[in-house]
N, C-alpha and C positions, 0 to 999 in steps of 0.2 A: 431525139437524144442519141441518134445512131453514131455520132462523132465521139461518144465517150470511149476512152481507152480501156482495153481489157484489164490491164493491171496498172491503175492510176497512181498507186502510192509510191512515193519516192523511196530510194534505198534507205535503210536504217542508218542514221548518223550516231556514232557513239562518242559522247563528250568525254573529256579527260578524267574527270572525277568518277564517272561510271566505269571506265575502263579499269581505273585503279581498284575500285571496289570489287569488281568482278574477278580481278586478278587475285585479290586477297582470298575470296571465297574458293577459287580453284585451288590455290596453294593449301588452304585448310582442309580441302577434300582429297589432297594428294594428286591433283591433276595439274602437272606442270605445263603442259601444252595449251595453247589458246586455240579453241574450236572456232574456226571461221564459217559462219553459216553459208550455205549455198544460195543460188539465185532463189528469188521469191517464187514459189510455185504458181503455175498458170491457174487462174480462177476459172472454176467450172460453174457457169451460170445455171446450168441444169440442176446442180446440186443445192446451191445456195439461195436461189432466187425464186420467188413465187410469181412475180410480176416483172416482165421485161421492160426495157427502157421504152420500147415502141409499141407496147401492147395497146391496141385501140380501145380496149375495155377499161383502161386504167382510171379514167375519169369517173365512169359509172361505179367502179369498184370503191374509189376513194369515198365518194358521196354515200354509198351503202355503208361502209365501215365507220365513217365519221358519225353517221346518224346512230349507228349501233353503240358508238362511244358516248352518246349523250349530247353531241352537238346538234344544234338547229341549222339545217343546211337548205339553201335555196340556190337555184341556178337562174342568173339574170343576164341580160345583155349589158354591154358597157354603159349604155344610156340610162339604164334602170338602177344603177348602183346607189346614187344619192337618195332616191325615193325609198328604196329597200332599206337602206341604213336608217333613214329618218323614221320610217314605220317601225323598225325593230326597237329603236330608242323610245319611241312613244309607247309601244306595248309593255315595256319594262319601266315606264315612268321615269325615264333618264333625261334630265334637263341640263346637265353640265357634262361635257365630253372632252376627252383629250384625244387629238388626232396626232397619230405617230406612224408615219409611213416611210419606208426606205426608197420605194420606186413608184408607188401609185401617186398621181397628182392630188395634192392636198387642197389646194385653194378652190377648185370648183365645188368640192365637197363642203368646205368650210362655208362658202357663201350660201349653198343651198340650205344647210342646217341653220345658219344664222337667220335667214329669212323665215324658216320655220319656228323660230323662237328658242332655239337651243343655244346655250352659252358655250362657245367654242374656245378651246385652248389648243395651241399647237406645241409639239415637242420642241420646236425651235425658239419658243418664247423664253424670255428671262424668267427664271424661277420655276420653269416647267417641273422639275423634279419634286418641287413641294406642292405645286398646284394639282398634280395628279392624284394626291391623296384626298383632295376635295371633290373629285370628280365622280359622277355616278357610273360613267361607262368610258371605254376607250375604244377607238376605232383605229385599227392598224392593218397593214399588209402583212404578209409573211414571206420568208425566203422561198420555201417550197412545201408542197403537200406530198405525202408518202402514201402511194396507193396501196401497198401491202398491208397496212395497218389502219389507214384513215387518219393519219397524224399529220400535224403541222410542225414545220421547223422554223425557229426564229433565232437570230443571234444579235447581240447588242454591239453597237459601235457608236461613234460620235453623232451619227444621225438617227439612231434608233435606240430608245431607252428601254431598259428592261422593265422599269417600274410599271410601265403602261399595260404590261401583260399579266400583272401580278396583283395590283392593289385595287382593282375596281370590282364592282359587282357584276357588270356586264362587259364582256369583251367581244367586239364585233370585228371580224377578219375579212378582208378583201382577198380573194384568192383567184387569180387568172387561171384559166385552164391550162395554159402553156407552162405553168409553174408546178403542175402535178407530175411527179416523177414516178418511176416504178417503185423505188424503195430507198433505203438508206445507203446503199451502195452508190447509186447515182448521186444522192445528196452529197455524200462526202467528196466525190470528185469535183462537184461544182462548188462546194464550200472552199476547197483549196484553190480552185480557179478564181472565185470571186474575191477571196481575201489575199491573193498573192502568196498563198502558203503560210500566212500568219494567222494562226488559230485565234479566234476571238476569245475573250475572257469569259464569255457566257453564251453557250449554245444550249437551246432548250428544245425538247421534243414534246409538243403538246397533244395529248391524246383525248382530251375532253375537258369539260368543267372540272375544276378542283374538287377533290372528294376524298374522304378517308372513311375508315370504319373502325369502331372500337372493339374491345374484346367480346362484347356481346353481339357483334356483327350488325350494329345499327349504322347504316350508311348516312354520312353527313356530307353535303356538297357545300362549296364555298369556303372551306376552312383555310386553305393555303393560297387561294387565289380566286379568280372569278367563279361566281355561282352559276352564271349563264354564259355559254359560248355559242355565238351565232356566226355562220360563215356564208359569205356571198361568193358563190362560184361564178366567176365572170367569164361568159362564153359569147363570142361574137355571133354564134348561131341562136336562134330563138330557143328558149328552154323547152318548148313543146316538141322540138326535134331531137331532144337528148335521148 
């Protein structure tokens, strides 16, 4: 990630309506002149970042923090992903699954799960937005992992539906190690790059299984989303060398 710019955010663009509104506020406060902000200050990574973009320990840190957040995490080679996903589905008695991946190849996984007796739906199928509510689980990839907090970043577009990360009991995530970034600073840079500067309508940071606590401090999981969150960290190196 060494090619990430130091100050990636574009200059602030002020639409006409906003300019008029602020002008009225300044007049009401007795400030006739418009204050033009100076250049954006240079970012000090030493102050704002815990994990650098090229930190060699960021993968291990992500796994440690994700496990602490309540995720089930395992490190597998690319050839072991399908078997690991099928085993996770079987452990949670999940027989009907929605496959929804932005970049990970879906068809090899779909064939493997079908042979294993799992009823497979794809997000590209007609009526997928309704079928996902009938599924026990969803298998998705994600855009990025954030090493500073052990979180996952996803966003929806025409090829990746938001429902699959919210409506099922079990959410299985495929996360290649090269998608694990230092933190949200890196993620926002790449979000702008990957979307051409057009912010998606739905960007979600997932920190673990859905959970909430009532006034008596009783923790309940699976209230607003998946009760179980399992992540396959895909590493070309054998897991034993991690």
